[in-house]
C-alpha positions in Angstrom: -8.6 9.6 16.9 -6.3 6.7 16.5 -5.3 5.0 19.7 -1.6 4.0 19.9 -2.5 0.5 21.1 -4.5 -0.3 17.9 -1.4 0.5 15.7 0.3 -2.8 16.6 1.6 -4.0 13.3 4.7 -2.9 11.3 4.1 -1.7 7.7 6.5 -0.8 4.9 5.3 1.6 2.2 7.3 1.5 -1.0 7.3 4.0 -3.9 7.9 3.4 -7.6 11.0 5.1 -9.0 11.7 5.3 -12.7 15.2 5.9 -13.9 16.5 6.2 -17.5 19.4 4.0 -18.5 22.4 6.0 -19.8 23.4 3.1 -22.1 20.3 2.7 -24.2 17.9 5.2 -22.7 15.3 2.7 -21.6 13.3 3.4 -18.5 14.0 1.1 -15.5 11.4 0.7 -12.8 12.4 -0.1 -9.2 10.7 0.0 -5.8 12.3 1.6 -2.8 11.2 2.0 0.8 9.3 5.3 1.2 8.2 5.1 4.8 8.1 2.6 7.7 5.2 3.0 10.1 2.9 1.3 12.6 -0.6 0.3 11.4 -3.9 -1.3 12.4 -4.8 -4.1 10.1 -8.4 -4.5 9.0 -9.0 -7.7 7.0 -11.7 -7.7 4.3 -13.4 -10.5 2.5 -11.4 -12.1 -0.4 -12.7 -13.4 -3.7 -11.9 -16.4 -5.8 -12.9 -16.7 -9.4 -11.9 -18.4 -12.7 -10.2 -16.3 -15.2 -8.5 -17.5 -18.4 -9.0 -21.2 -17.4 -7.3 -20.8 -14.0 -8.4 -19.8 -10.6 -7.5 -16.4 -9.3 -7.6 -15.4 -5.6 -7.9 -11.8 -4.6 -7.1 -10.8 -1.0 -8.1 -7.4 0.3 -6.9 -5.6 3.4 -7.2 -2.1 4.8 -4.5 -0.5 6.9 -5.0 2.5 9.2 -1.9 4.6 9.7 -1.3 8.0 11.3 -1.5 11.1 9.1 1.7 13.2 9.0 3.6 15.3 6.4 5.4 12.2 5.2 2.3 10.1 4.6 0.1 12.9 3.2 1.2 12.3 -0.5 -0.6 8.9 -0.3 -4.0 10.7 -0.3 -3.3 12.5 -3.6 -4.7 11.1 -6.8 -1.3 9.7 -7.8 -1.3 7.3 -4.8 -2.6 4.2 -6.6 0.0 2.6 -8.8 2.8 4.7 -7.4 2.8 3.2 -4.0 2.6 -0.3 -2.5 2.6 -1.9 0.9 4.7 -4.7 2.4 3.1 -6.6 5.3 3.8 -8.5 7.6 7.5 -8.1 6.9 9.7 -6.1 4.5 10.2 -9.2 2.3 6.6 -10.3 2.1 4.7 -10.2 -1.2 3.5 -6.7 -1.9 0.0 -5.4 -1.5 -1.0 -3.0 -4.4 -2.4 0.3 -3.1 -5.9 0.9 -4.5 -7.0 3.9 -2.5 -5.8 6.1 0.4 -8.1 8.5 2.1 -8.1 10.5 5.3 -10.5 8.9 7.7 -13.7 10.9 8.3 -12.2 13.9 6.5 -9.8 14.6 9.3 -6.1 14.8 9.2 -5.5 12.3 12.0 -5.3 8.9 10.2 -5.2 7.5 6.7 -6.9 4.3 5.6 -5.0 2.4 2.9 -7.1 0.0 0.8 -4.9 -2.7 -0.7 -5.3 -5.8 -2.9 -3.1 -8.8 -3.6 -3.8 -11.1 -6.5 -2.4 -14.6 -6.8 
């Protein structure tokens, strides 16, 4: 059970939409707000490494949100790559959604595992 007091942070979930241009028929990708909700933030250890002669930092976070009919599509196989998270504000850099699963197999909360690379 998710206690309301632990859901203290605001979270914006965005969805990728692809439209086709009527002029040249090229696909155009854009992100739009899918759902705004409250979440519990669970920090994870980050990693720094060298790749292609430069240092890359990877930050990881998990967010626990309430399960409801609006958020249930996040748990489907298409969740990763189709959705992303904005935290701590709607203009913050995006966190890429890696995985979304119902916690302990129940339909009470969803844990979103996200990564941000710099």
